[in-house]
N, C-alpha and C positions, 0 to 999 in steps of 0.2 A: 515436437517439443518433448515427447516422451512422458508427459505428466497428465493424469486425468483432470486435475484442477490447476488452472493456469491463471496467475494474477493478471489483471487488466493491462498493466504496463507492458507485459510481455506479448500481448496480443496486438499491440499497435503495429500497423502495417501488414498484418497477416490477411490472408484471403478471406473475403466476406461473401463470395459468390453463392455459397450454400445457405446463407441466412435469408430468412424472409424479411420483409420491410420493417416489421415491428422489431425484430431482433437487431437489424442494422441500426434502426433509430435508437434503440436502447443502448447498444454498445457505443454509438457515437456521442450521445448526450451524456452518458455516464463518464466517458473519457473526458469530456469538457468539464464536468463537475470535479473529477479527481485531479486533473492537471491545472485547475483553477482558471481555465478560460472563462467558465461561468463562476464568478467569484462568490464566496460565502456572503449571504445577505442580499445578493442582487436579485432582481425580479425579471421575469420574462413571461411570454405567453406561448400557447400552443401554436398560434399563427406565426409568430416570429421564428420559431424553430422549424416549422414546416416550410417556411419560405427559405430559410437558410439551407436546409437539406434538400429542397426541391422535391418534397413528397407531400402526400395528403395529410390532413390533420389526424386521421384515424390511427395510423401506426404511431404517430407522436403521442397521442393521448394514451394509447395502450402502453407505450414505453414509459411515460411519466407515471402511470399507475404503478408500474413495477419499481420505479425509482422512489416513489413515495414509500413503498414497503421497505425499500433498502434504507430509508431514513435520510436520503440525500436531498430531497426536495419536499416542500410543504405547499399544499394547495391553498390558495386564498379565494374565498367566495367571490365569484364574479370579477376577480382581479388577476387571474393567472396564477403564477407560481413564484415562490421565492426559494433560493438555494439555502439549504440548512446551514446555519452558522457553525463555526468551530468554537467550542467553549472549553475552558479549562476543566470543568467537571466531566464533560463527555470524553475529553482527551485522556484524563486520568483513568476513567473507566476502561477506555479502549486499550490503553497501554497495559493496564493491569491484566485485562483479559488476554492480550497477546502474550504476556509473560507466562501465564498459566498454561495456555494451549501449546505454545511453541516449545516450552520446556518439556512438557509431556511427550510431544511428538518427537523431539530430538532423542529423548531417552528410549522411546519405542523403536526408533530407527536404529539406534546403537544396539539395542537388544536383538532386533530382528536381523540386522546386517544390511548394509546398503550395497546394491549390486555394483559391479565394476564400472560400467559406463557412468552411472550417477556419481559414484565416488570420484572418478576422474574429473567430472564436470565440477564437483564441489571443490576439488583442489585448485582448479583454475580460478573459480569465483572467489575463493578465500584469499587470493592474492590481490584482489581489486584495489584495496586501500593502499597497499604498498605501491602499486602502479600509479594511483592517484597522487600520492606524496611525491613520486618521482616525475610527475607531470606527463605520464604516458597515457592517461585516460582523463576524460572530463567528469564533472560532477554528475551529469545525467547517466553516464555509463556506470559510475560507481553505485548510483541508486538502483539501476536495473540489476546490477550484479548482486547487491545485497538482498533485494526482493526475490530474485531467482534462487539464490542460495537457500533462503528460508523455505521457499516453496518446494524445492527439490527434497529437502528434508521432510517436510510435511507429507509429501506424496510417497515417501519411503517408509513411513511408519506402520503401514498395514491397516490403518483405520480410515476408511473412505470419508466418513462423516467428520472426523477430526481434521483431515486434510482440507475439506471444503470450508469448514469453519475458519481455519487459519488463513486460507486464501481470501475469504471475505474480509477478515480483519486486516490483512495486508493491503487490500484495496482501499479501505477506509484510512488506514495509517498513511498510505502514500499521500493523500490529500493533506493530512496534518504535517507530514514531513516537508512537503513543498511549501506550506505556509511558514513553518519554522525556518526553512532555508531562506525565504524572502526576508525575514526579519533579521536573521543572523547567518549570512552566507558563509562565514568562515568556520562555523562549527562542523566538525567532521568526526567520524568514528576513529578511535585510536587504532594503530596497526596491531595486528595480532588477535583481535577478537574473533574473527571468522576462522582464522587458522587454529585457534584453541578448540573450537567446536569441531572442525574437520579432524583434528588429531584424535579427539575422543571417539568420533565415529569410525575412523580407520582402525583404531585399537579395539573397537566394540566395547569401550569402557562406558557403561551406562551412567554411572554417577558423575564421571568427569564431563561427559557430554551434556547431561542435564544441567550441571552447575555452570558450564561455560555458556550455554544458551540463556539460562536465567540471568547470568551476570550481564550479558549483552543487552537483553531486553530491559532489564532494570536500569542500566546506564542510559539507554535511549529514553526511557520513561522520565528519568530525572532531567536530562538535558532538554527534552522537548517542553516539559512543563516550565522549566526555568526560562526558556526563550519566549514561549507564548505569554508568560506572565508579564513580560515587558509591554504587551499590547492590551492587557485587560486589568481593570481596576478591581473587579470582584470575580469570584470563581465562575459565575454563570454568565459573565459578559461575553458577547460575541467578539471574536478576534477580528480586528479590522485589517483589510489588505493594506500593505505599505504603499506609499505614493508612487515609488519608482520600482518596478519589478527587478529582481536580481536573480542570477542563476541559482538553481537548487544546490544544496550541499550534498 
């Protein structure tokens, strides 16, 4: 992959042979939480997950302890766990944080310069939404491309902690974006957003790159809140899963 910090979506299907049972359980359960297989607000037990993955409860318990720290699950006394809900308040905070972090990382990458292989990859990824509009790729491929695009930039800025923070935010954001896509499957990014960021990076124009990344993040912020508001009566209300799943935008 060529990136020290890799979003969870890009790890799907990769080799897990080197991981111990706890890390395997952590990755598997976290994936189910992010892709909404374990839907927000649903409950489960250690026993049910251990049976599903055919492993002992100890690695599941240890994985769930990490997922509690990640904020993705909540422990219920003597009653198992519940998947953390998606709320407008938390989504607003998450998108705002993403705008701040990704804008700074993009500016840092432009200032530092992106190496040639990464720049070539960014050029390919920046065309994803044009391909989507032309019917050449599916919504899932477009989501992967957008997340990889931002992760490549985060890993190119020269700040390891900033890159890790952004990848953590992208993992949480993926869950929110999938929920929004279920509610409004036809909402998609306008063509040219990623290309504008790429053009700034290629020219090593710090201000243009920073502005283009912030513009994209702020647009996503507005769109996601508008879509999720259709399913919540107040800002802290959990977002309910739609009755019939639809493909992600």
